[in-house]
C-alpha positions in Angstrom: 32.6 5.6 -25.2 29.2 7.0 -25.9 28.4 3.8 -27.8 29.2 1.8 -24.6 26.9 4.0 -22.5 24.1 3.8 -25.0 24.3 0.0 -25.1 24.3 -0.1 -21.3 21.2 2.2 -21.1 19.3 0.1 -23.6 20.3 -3.3 -22.1 17.3 -4.7 -20.1 18.7 -8.1 -19.4 18.3 -8.9 -15.8 15.7 -6.2 -15.2 12.9 -8.8 -14.9 14.9 -10.8 -12.4 15.5 -7.7 -10.3 11.8 -6.8 -10.5 10.8 -10.3 -9.4 13.3 -10.1 -6.6 11.8 -6.8 -5.4 8.3 -8.2 -5.5 9.3 -11.3 -3.5 11.0 -9.0 -0.9 7.9 -6.9 -0.6 5.7 -10.0 -0.2 8.0 -11.4 2.4 8.0 -8.1 4.3 4.2 -8.0 4.2 4.0 -11.6 5.5 6.4 -10.8 8.4 4.5 -7.7 9.4 1.1 -9.5 9.1 2.4 -12.5 11.1 3.7 -10.2 13.8 0.4 -8.5 14.1 -1.5 -11.7 14.1 0.8 -13.2 16.8 0.3 -10.2 19.0 -3.5 -10.3 18.6 -3.6 -14.1 19.4 -1.3 -13.6 22.4 -3.7 -10.9 23.8 -6.7 -13.1 23.2 -5.1 -16.2 24.9 -3.9 -14.0 27.8 -7.5 -12.7 28.3 -8.8 -16.2 28.3 -6.2 -17.4 30.8 -7.0 -14.4 33.1 -10.7 -15.2 32.9 -10.1 -18.9 33.7 -7.8 -18.0 36.5 -10.2 -15.4 38.1 -13.3 -17.6 37.8 
């Protein structure tokens, strides 16, 4: 039984795939947060421009 546990602890197959998956998930999260912030900023700018055109 201890031999099985020792082999499991030493086995690193699949670790790289998991690491790449985590990196991809973090990048996707960063893109979503950044896109949301950019969208809000653009919406505020266009709303300001629309208000200025409407009031002029």
